[in-house]
C-alpha positions in Angstrom: -17.3 18.2 -9.2 -18.0 14.5 -10.4 -17.8 16.2 -13.9 -14.8 18.1 -13.6 -11.6 16.8 -15.1 -8.5 17.4 -12.7 -5.1 18.5 -14.0 -2.2 17.0 -11.9 -2.0 16.6 -7.9 -1.7 20.0 -7.2 -4.6 21.0 -9.0 -6.7 17.9 -7.5 -6.0 19.0 -4.0 -6.8 23.0 -4.4 -10.5 21.5 -6.2 -11.3 19.5 -3.6 -10.7 21.7 -0.8 -12.7 25.1 -2.5 -15.5 23.0 -3.4 -16.1 21.4 0.0 -18.1 23.6 2.8 -16.0 24.9 5.3 -17.2 22.1 7.9 -16.0 19.4 6.0 -12.9 20.8 3.9 -10.7 18.1 3.1 -7.9 17.7 5.8 -4.3 19.0 4.6 -1.5 16.8 4.8 2.0 17.4 5.8 3.4 14.4 3.8 3.8 12.8 0.2 1.0 11.4 -1.7 1.9 7.7 -3.6 4.8 8.3 -6.5 2.8 8.7 -9.9 5.4 8.1 -13.0 6.8 5.5 -15.2 9.2 2.9 -15.0 11.4 1.2 -17.3 11.5 -2.6 -16.2 8.4 -3.8 -16.8 8.7 -3.9 -20.8 12.5 -3.3 -21.0 14.2 -5.2 -18.1 17.9 -4.2 -18.9 17.4 -3.2 -22.6 17.0 0.7 -22.3 19.1 3.5 -23.6 19.2 7.4 -23.5 16.7 8.1 -26.3 14.2 5.5 -25.1 13.8 6.7 -21.7 13.6 10.6 -23.4 10.8 9.3 -25.8 8.9 8.1 -22.6 9.2 11.5 -20.5 8.3 13.4 -23.8 5.1 11.0 -23.9 4.1 11.0 -20.5 3.8 14.8 -21.1 2.0 14.6 -25.0 -0.4 11.6 -23.7 -1.9 14.0 -20.9 -0.4 11.9 -18.0 1.9 14.7 -16.3 -1.4 16.5 -16.5 -3.5 13.8 -14.8 -0.7 13.6 -12.0 2.0 11.4 -13.3 5.5 12.9 -12.6 8.4 10.5 -12.4 10.4 8.4 -15.2 12.4 6.0 -13.6 15.4 4.5 -15.3 15.5 0.9 -13.7 18.2 -1.7 -14.0 20.7 -1.9 -17.4 22.5 1.8 -17.3 25.3 0.4 -15.4 28.6 0.5 -17.0 31.2 -0.7 -14.2 33.5 1.1 -11.5 37.1 2.5 -12.1 39.8 1.9 -10.0 38.7 4.6 -7.3 35.2 2.7 -7.3 33.3 5.7 -9.0 30.2 4.3 -11.3 30.2 4.8 -14.7 27.3 4.2 -17.1 27.0 1.8 -20.1 29.0 3.1 -22.8 26.6 2.3 -25.9 23.5 2.6 -24.0 23.9 5.8 -22.3 27.2 7.3 -23.8 26.6 10.7 -22.7 25.7 9.5 -19.1 22.8 10.2 -17.1 23.0 13.5 -15.8 22.0 14.7 -19.3 19.1 11.9 -19.1 18.2 13.4 -15.6 18.6 17.4 -16.7 16.1 16.2 -19.8 13.4 14.8 -17.6 13.9 17.9 -15.4 13.1 20.0 -18.8 9.8 18.4 -19.3 8.7 19.3 -15.8 9.1 15.9 -14.5 11.4 14.3 -11.8 13.8 11.4 -12.3 14.0 8.2 -10.4 17.0 5.8 -10.6 17.9 1.8 -9.6 20.6 0.0 -7.2 20.8 -3.1 -5.5 21.6 -3.0 -1.7 23.8 -5.4 -2.1 27.2 -5.6 -4.7 25.4 -7.2 -7.8 21.9 -6.0 -9.5 19.1 -8.5 -10.4 19.9 -7.8 -14.0 23.0 -9.6 -13.4 21.6 -12.6 -12.0 17.8 -12.9 -13.9 19.2 -11.4 -17.1 22.9 -12.5 -17.2 24.2 -9.0 -17.2 27.5 -9.0 -16.8 27.5 -4.5 -16.6 25.7 -5.8 -13.3 28.1 -7.1 -11.3 30.1 -5.3 -8.5 27.6 -2.2 -9.4 25.3 -2.1 -6.2 25.6 0.0 -3.0 27.4 -2.6 -0.7 30.3 -0.7 0.2 29.8 2.2 -2.0 26.8 3.6 0.0 27.6 7.4 0.4 30.3 7.3 -3.2 26.9 6.3 -5.2 24.3 8.7 -3.5 26.5 11.7 -4.1 26.7 10.4 -7.5 23.1 9.9 -8.1 21.3 12.5 -6.1 24.4 15.4 -6.1 26.1 15.2 -9.3 23.3 14.1 -11.6 20.2 15.0 -10.1 18.2 12.2 -9.6 14.8 12.8 -6.9 14.2 9.0 -6.6 15.5 5.5 -6.1 14.4 2.0 -6.0 17.0 -0.3 -3.7 16.5 -4.1 -5.2 17.9 -6.7 -2.9 18.9 -9.9 -5.5 22.4 -9.4 -4.9 22.4 -8.4 -1.1 19.1 -11.3 -0.6 19.7 -14.2 -2.8 23.7 -13.9 -2.9 24.4 -13.0 0.2 21.9 -13.3 2.7 22.2 -9.9 4.4 20.2 -8.7 7.0 17.4 -6.3 5.5 16.9 -4.0 8.1 20.8 -3.1 8.5 21.7 -2.8 5.0 18.6 -0.5 4.5 19.3 1.4 7.4 23.1 2.0 6.3 21.8 3.3 3.0 19.2 5.3 4.2 21.8 7.1 6.5 24.5 7.5 3.7 22.1 9.2 1.4 20.5 11.5 4.0 24.5 12.1 5.0 25.3 13.5 1.3 21.8 14.9 0.1 20.0 17.9 1.7 17.2 17.3 -0.1 14.0 15.0 0.0 14.9 11.8 -2.0 12.0 9.2 -2.5 13.3 5.8 -1.7 11.8 2.3 -2.1 12.6 -0.7 -0.8 12.5 -3.9 -3.1 12.5 -6.6 -0.8 9.5 -8.7 -2.7 7.8 -9.2 0.6 6.7 -7.1 3.6 10.0 -6.5 5.1 8.6 -5.4 8.6 7.7 -2.5 10.4 11.0 -0.8 10.6 10.7 0.0 6.7 8.3 3.3 7.7 11.0 4.8 9.2 13.6 4.7 6.3 11.5 4.5 3.3 8.6 6.2 1.2 7.5 2.6 0.1 8.1 -0.7 0.4 7.4 -3.8 -1.9 5.0 -6.5 -0.4 4.9 -9.3 -3.0 7.2 -10.8 -6.0 7.6 -9.1 -9.4 4.2 -8.4 -11.3 4.0 -9.7 -14.5 0.8 -8.8 -17.0 -1.3 -11.8 -16.1 -4.5 -12.1 -13.7 -2.9 -14.8 -11.5 -0.2 -12.0 -10.8 -2.4 -8.9 -10.1 -4.5 -11.6 -7.7 -1.6 -12.7 -5.9 -0.6 -9.0 -5.3 -4.2 -8.0 -4.0 -4.2 -11.1 -1.7 -0.8 -9.9 -0.2 -2.1 -6.5 0.4 -5.5 -7.1 1.9 -4.8 -7.3 5.6 -1.6 -4.8 5.3 -3.4 -1.2 5.8 -2.5 -0.9 9.4 1.3 -0.3 8.4 0.6 2.4 5.3 -0.2 6.3 6.1 1.4 9.4 6.9 3.2 9.4 3.5 4.4 5.9 4.1 3.1 3.0 1.3 2.6 -0.8 0.6 4.0 -0.9 -3.1 2.0 -3.8 -4.9 4.5 -3.3 -7.5 4.4 -1.6 -11.3 1.4 -1.4 -13.4 0.8 -3.6 -15.7 -2.1 -1.9 -17.4 -1.7 -1.7 -21.4 0.4 -4.9 -21.5 -2.3 -7.6 -22.5 -4.9 -8.0 -19.5 -8.9 -8.0 -20.3 -10.4 -4.8 -19.8 -12.2 -5.6 -16.3 -8.6 -7.1 -15.1 -7.3 -3.8 -15.8 -10.0 -2.1 -14.0 -9.0 -4.2 -10.7 -5.8 -3.8 -11.5 -5.9 0.0 -11.6 -8.7 0.8 -9.2 -7.2 -1.4 -6.2 -4.1 0.1 -6.7 -5.8 3.6 -6.6 -8.1 3.0 -3.3 -5.4 0.7 -1.5 -2.7 4.0 -2.2 -0.1 1.9 -3.6 2.3 4.0 -5.7 1.2 4.1 -9.4 3.8 3.9 -11.8 3.2 2.7 -15.2 4.8 -0.1 -16.7 4.3 -0.3 -20.2 5.3 1.9 -23.6 3.7 5.2 -23.1 4.3 5.4 -27.0 1.9 2.7 -27.6 -0.1 2.3 -24.9 -4.0 1.5 -26.2 -6.1 4.0 -25.7 -8.8 2.4 -23.9 -5.9 1.6 -20.9 -4.8 5.3 -21.4 -8.0 6.5 -20.3 -8.1 4.4 -17.5 -4.6 5.4 -16.2 -5.9 8.9 -16.5 -9.3 8.5 -14.7 -9.4 11.7 -12.2 -11.5 10.0 -9.8 -9.3 7.0 -9.3 -6.5 8.9 -9.0 -8.1 11.2 -6.3 -8.7 8.3 -4.0 -4.8 7.2 -4.5 -3.8 10.8 -3.8 -6.7 11.8 -1.4 -4.6 14.1 1.5 -5.6 11.4 4.2 -3.1 8.9 2.8 -5.0 6.0 3.8 -5.3 2.4 2.3 -8.7 1.0 2.3 -9.0 -2.6 4.3 -11.3 -5.1 4.5 -14.9 -4.1 5.8 -16.7 -7.4 4.7 -15.8 -10.5 3.4 -18.2 -13.4 2.2 -17.7 -16.0 0.3 -15.3 -14.9 -2.6 -16.2 -11.4 -2.3 -14.6 -8.5 -0.8 -15.5 -5.1 0.4 -12.7 -2.6 1.1 -13.4 0.7 2.5 -11.5 3.7 3.7 -12.1 7.2 4.4 -11.7 10.3 2.4 -11.2 14.1 2.2 -11.8 14.0 6.2 -11.2 11.5 8.8 -15.0 10.4 10.2 -16.6 12.1 7.6 -20.1 11.1 6.0 -17.9 10.3 2.6 -15.9 7.0 1.9 -14.5 5.0 -0.9 -15.7 1.3 -1.2 -14.6 -1.4 -3.4 -16.5 -4.6 -4.4 -14.1 -7.2 -5.8 -14.5 -10.7 -7.0 -11.2 -12.1 -8.0 -12.9 -15.8 -8.3 -13.9 -17.1 -11.6 -17.7 -17.5 -10.9 -20.5 -14.7 -10.8 -20.4 -13.0 -7.1 -23.4 -11.4 -5.6 -23.0 -8.7 -2.9 -25.4 -7.5 -0.5 -22.9 -5.1 1.9 -24.8 -3.9 4.9 -24.1 0.2 5.3 -23.7 -0.3 8.5 -20.4 -2.3 8.1 -18.9 0.6 6.2 -19.8 2.6 9.2 -22.8 4.5 7.2 -26.1 5.2 7.7 -29.4 6.7 6.2 -30.0 7.9 2.7 -26.3 7.4 0.7 -25.2 8.8 -2.8 -23.3 6.7 -4.7 -21.2 7.8 -7.4 -19.2 5.1 -9.5 -15.5 5.8 -10.1 -14.7 3.8 -12.9 -17.5 4.8 -15.1 -17.8 8.3 -13.9 -21.4 8.4 -13.1 -23.9 8.9 -10.4 -26.0 5.9 -9.3 -29.4 5.7 -7.6 -29.2 6.4 -3.9 -29.3 3.6 -1.5 -30.7 2.9 2.3 -29.5 0.1 4.2 -27.5 -1.9 1.5 -25.1 -1.9 -1.3 -25.5 -4.4 -3.5 -24.4 -5.9 -7.0 -23.4 -8.8 -8.9 -19.9 -8.9 -10.0 -18.9 -11.2 -12.9 -15.4 -13.3 -12.6 -12.5 -10.9 -11.8 -13.8 -7.5 -11.7 -14.4 -4.7 -9.5 -17.2 -1.9 -8.7 -15.4 1.2 -6.8 -17.8 3.8 -5.4 -17.6 7.2 -3.6 -20.6 6.8 -0.9 -22.0 9.9 0.9 -24.4 9.1 3.6 -26.7 11.3 6.3 -25.1 9.8 9.3 -21.4 8.4 10.0 -21.9 5.6 12.6 -20.1 6.0 15.8 -17.9 2.7 14.9 -18.2 -0.8 13.4 -19.2 -2.3 16.5 -16.7 -5.3 15.7 -13.0 -4.9 15.4 -11.1 -7.6 13.1 -7.9 -9.1 14.2 -6.7 -8.4 10.6 -7.0 -4.9 11.3 -4.5 -4.7 14.1 -0.9 -3.0 13.9 1.3 -6.3 14.8 4.9 -4.5 15.5 6.5 -7.7 15.1 5.0 -8.5 11.7 6.5 -9.4 8.1 6.2 -11.5 5.4 9.7 -13.1 5.3 8.7 -16.6 6.1 10.3 -16.9 9.3 8.9 -19.7 11.5 6.4 -18.9 14.6 6.1 -15.3 13.2 3.5 -13.0 14.2 1.0 -13.2 11.0 -2.8 -12.9 9.8 -3.8 -16.2 8.7 -7.2 -17.6 7.1 -9.5 -19.3 9.8 -13.2 -20.3 8.3 -14.6 -20.0 11.9 -13.6 -16.6 12.2 -16.0 -13.5 11.8 -13.8 -12.2 8.8 -12.3 -15.1 7.8 -8.8 -14.3 9.6 -7.4 -14.7 12.6 -3.9 -13.5 13.9 -1.4 -16.4 15.2 1.6 -16.3 17.2 0.6 -13.3 19.3 2.8 -12.5 22.5 5.9 -14.7 23.8 7.9 -11.0 24.5 6.4 -7.8 25.5 7.0 -6.1 21.9 4.7 -8.9 20.2 1.4 -7.1 20.5 -1.6 -6.7 18.6 -2.7 -2.6 18.5 -6.1 -1.1 17.3 -5.3 2.8 17.8 -8.4 4.4 16.2 -11.3 3.0 18.2 -13.8 5.5 18.2 -16.1 6.8 20.8 -18.3 9.8 20.3 -18.6 10.4 24.1 -16.9 7.9 25.7 -18.4 5.7 28.8 -18.7 2.2 30.2 -18.7 -0.4 27.4 -18.8 -4.6 27.2 -15.9 -5.7 25.4 -15.9 -9.4 24.1 -12.6 -11.0 23.1 -13.3 -13.8 20.5 -10.5 -16.2 20.2 -9.2 -19.8 19.3 -8.6 -21.7 22.7 -5.4 -23.6 23.2 -3.6 -24.9 26.4 -1.2 -22.5 28.2 -2.4 -19.4 26.6 -2.8 -16.3 28.4 -4.3 -12.8 27.5 -3.9 -9.2 28.7 -6.1 -6.3 27.2 -5.4 -2.5 27.3 -7.3 0.3 27.1 -5.7 3.5 27.2 -2.9 1.7 28.9 -5.0 0.1 31.5 -4.4 -3.2 31.8 -6.9 -6.2 32.4 -5.1 -9.7 32.6 -7.5 -12.7 31.5 -7.2 -15.4 33.9 -10.3 -18.1 32.8 -9.6 -18.7 29.3 -10.8 -21.7 27.6 -8.5 -24.5 26.6 -10.0 -27.1 24.7 -9.7 -26.4 20.9 -12.1 -28.7 19.7 -14.4 -25.7 21.2 -14.3 -23.7 18.1 -14.0 -19.8 18.5 -14.7 -18.8 22.3 -15.3 -15.6 23.9 -14.7 -13.3 27.1 -16.4 -10.4 28.4 -15.1 -7.7 30.0 -15.9 -3.8 31.1 -13.9 -1.8 29.5 -14.0 2.4 29.8 -13.6 4.1 27.0 -12.8 8.3 26.3 -14.4 10.7 23.7 -12.8 10.3 20.5 -9.9 8.1 19.5 -9.1 4.9 21.8 -5.9 2.6 21.8 -6.8 -1.3 22.5 -3.9 -3.6 22.9 -4.0 -7.5 22.8 -1.0 -9.2 24.3 0.9 -11.8 26.2 4.3 -10.8 26.9 5.7 -13.8 28.5 4.0 -16.8 26.5 1.7 -17.3 24.1 -1.7 -15.8 23.6 -4.6 -17.5 21.8 -5.0 -16.6 18.1 -7.4 -13.7 17.9 -10.8 -13.6 15.9 -11.8 -9.8 16.7 -13.3 -8.0 19.6 -16.7 -6.2 20.1 -17.8 -3.3 21.6 -21.4 -2.6 23.4 -22.1 0.4 25.4 -23.6 -0.2 28.6 
């Protein structure tokens, strides 16, 4: 299995399923994996044309990227040519004199899919940031159904990225309302599935999952280490919002645009294990060979296109180092993917107990970047990483543990969370006193502002002692719910100088997955660090 080269997304799934024993066969899904392809913005911005797009489609096929699973060729901002008196959108007369249908048809003729761009407001980002007068009054605002019919029915595009410059920076429209109007318009005129990306430059809110396949979680990427590091930092604690065919979009890839080799490994490797869309942003006709080899690494791509569709989460954090982990091929199996990540400017030593990764016993190790099998381990995953680097492994253990024992607050699903900078909004926040270095702040105040862990696993069920660790504060209350059974905690520590406090209560778990919810419907809850479970 380790030495075979996968040939595209479909062949990858067939291969994984066929090579596993029936008892551990890869789980099937009913949803699409993250989008893979190329987009014009990073390299060309608004300076695109028909021949350029066709050359990139040709290069995707000829340089082996289509065979590796890349499918979409996306035309970003820069194709607009204004509207006529009826409101119909036209393409730029010099850049796209034959229109965009011929471009989409050409992309399809190469066995690929075609993507397009617009803005939720009236004006595009190119009109604001690149001074392009052709981006004025060509956004979707007021033309939602008309443009959707043109893009998807007449021109035949399969994907759309919807920016927010005109809607947000100029008009200050409300995000959920605008994207809901657009999604409804697309669905009303187009009977086939259209992949939709929300480009709001921050995690927009949990509502996005009902409207889009993916959503941006940060400002635009640049070909610099600081940009890559910033985006990874934004996504470290967003795993609860990905899954089921919906993904946190870490933005287009800057592979082949000047990063150091080890920084490109971080960039591509973490985009893969965190299940971000993979949209190449360089010129495919001139991409350096080493970068091209990385982009076609079939073992990393397998993590991104894994049938479970999960995003890796931070299971261990010490000093400057992070260990991210996720199930692959089947849930709660003995095989997991792990990334050891050093974002710092100095050496970082890792000594990660296998128990933190929910694994035990003799464990096989496969290095997915270098595509080689390492010596097996028993208790600890250890290595020393240079600055700005990552190691990504597939681990296969003798035994899968029941659970981590400790469930961090930063793993919780927060239905009221967004990253739009609103005051006193529930959020994940750093706190050096916390077990994982993070807490959840501003929980409570309304019934819907809770924290939930929906996959608390028990092999046999039974009675457990649950200990909740929290930051004390005055006038705070907390309700613990386990599978809908609520227990109000009436005696919480109130002295903030006491450091992290804890409270223990008996709970009963059922065999299999359990749901734990922490809430305080009518006043603030204390900031939450984590909770632990110990069988009685």
